[in-house]
N, C-alpha and C positions, 0 to 999 in steps of 0.2 A: 540600356546596355552600357557597361563600363569599358568602352573601347580602349581607353588609356591603359587599363590594367593588362589587357591582352597584348598590346603593343610593347608596354614596359617589360613584360615577361619575355617577349621575343628579343628585345634589345639586351636583356640580361644574358641571353644565350651567346651573345657576341663575344668572341675571343680573338683578340689581336686584329680586330677589324673584319672578321669573317665568322660565319656560322657553318657548322657541319650539317650535311644533309640529314644525318640521323637525328639531330636536334630539331630540324624543321619537321621531320616526320613525326617525332614525339609531340610537337606543338599541334600539328594537324590532327593527330589522334585525340589529343586532349580536348580539342574544340570541335570535334566532328559532330557531336549531337547539337551543340549550339549552332553550328553551321546549317544543319538540316532545318532546325526550327527557324532560324533567321531567314534562310532561303524561302521557306514556305510563307513566312510573314511578309517579306519584301515583295515576293511575286504575287501575293494576293492583293497588294495595294494597287490603286489606280485602275481597278477593273470597272468597266462600264458595259452596259448592255445597250446595243443599238435598237432601233425600232423593230427589226425583224427577229430579235432575240439572240443575235450573235454577241458573244462575250468578247470584248476587246480590252486588251491591256495597253494602256498608254505608257510610253517610256517615262522614266523618272525625269523630273526637270528641276532646275535650280541646284543649289549646293547639295552635294550628297549627304545623306544622313549617316549617323554612326553605323547603322545596320548595313547600309550599302557599302560603306568603307570596309567594314569587317568582311563582307562577301568578296570584295575586290582583293583584299589581302589574302584571305583563305584560298581563293581560286588561283591567284598567282603562285602561291606556295605549293598548292596541290599540283599545278601544272609542271613546275620544276621537279617535284617529287616523282611525277609520272615519267618524265624524261629519264630520271635516274634509274628507273626499273630496267632499262636496257643496258646498263653498264656491264653486266656480266656477258650478255650476248655480244656486245661490241668487243669485249676482251677476246672472246672466242673467234670472232670474225677477223680481228687483227692478227691472231696466230695463223689463221687460214690464209690471210693475205700474204704474210711473210713466206708461206710455202709456195704460193702460186704467182708471186709478183712478176716473175720473168716469163710467164706463159700467157700471151694475149688471149687465147681461147678461154683459158680458165679465169682470167681476170674479167672477161666479158660475162661469163656465167656468174661470177662473184658480184659484179655490179648489178646484173639483172635480178639476182636473188635478194639484193639489199636495196633495190630501187625504191620500194615503198618507204622504208625507214630513212634512207639518205636523201631522196628527192621529194618526199612528201611530208611525212610526219615530223622529221627533224630538219627540214629544209632551211628554216629561219633560226635554228638554235644558236649558231655562232653569232649571227647578226643581233638576235634579241638579247643574248646574255653576255657576249664578249666584244661588243662594239660600242662602248660607252665613253671611251677616252679619246679626245681629239688628237692626241699624240701617239695613239696606238700603244699605250702603256698599260693595257688591261692586265691585271694580275689574277683576279678572281671573277667568278660569275656575278653579275649584278641583276637582281630581281627588281623590275620596275613596276610600281603600282601607281597608276595615273591619279587616283584620288588621294594618294599619300606620297606625293613627290618628295616631301622632306625626309621620309624614312628611307635610309640607305641600307639595303640588305645585300651583303656580299656572301657568296657561298664559296667555300674552299675549293679551289680549282682541282685539287687532287681527287675530290669526290667524283669528278667527271672526266678524269684523265682518259679513259678508254673512249668515251663518247667523243671528246674533242679530237683525239688522235684518229679515230675511225672517220669522223666527218671530214677532217682535213684530207685524208687519203681519198675518201670517196669523192669529195668535191673536185679534187684535182683530176681524177680519172673521168668522172661522169660529165662534168661541165666543160672541161677543156681538152678532152681527148676524144678521138673518133673511134673508140673501141666498140661503141654500140651501133 
């Protein structure tokens, strides 16, 4: 596998230090078949059968292979792409919030209706993507890939404007307020 080609192509999408989510989704689509094949290959490695016939997969050890690095990269980008799928929903919820923000009973219902997304699925979103600068000067979202620490992928903050705004309002109300 020519991992450098895939990474170089991703780097070429970089515009003024950031990549748009639409470009990441294009890259994911382009390499989706390769991801499936690589996933099957990597996860068929290190399989052993114990004495009673149970198949056991040992975790990878040592320096990650190019295949494993590609999987890490693809999965990290796929995860941020999945988060982006809620952008329109969060836009609608922000409009609803503006209508009900002065009504504690309605806010309580709004929080309850959004608890899964705000307090479960997206609970670490801001921490994972917007908490990378020790001086709190984060501008764009940063995607961290453990096996590719030298690769810096920043996603245009505007692509997640509604997600960020929603989570800031939700977190303020849910975690610091006694509405629930």
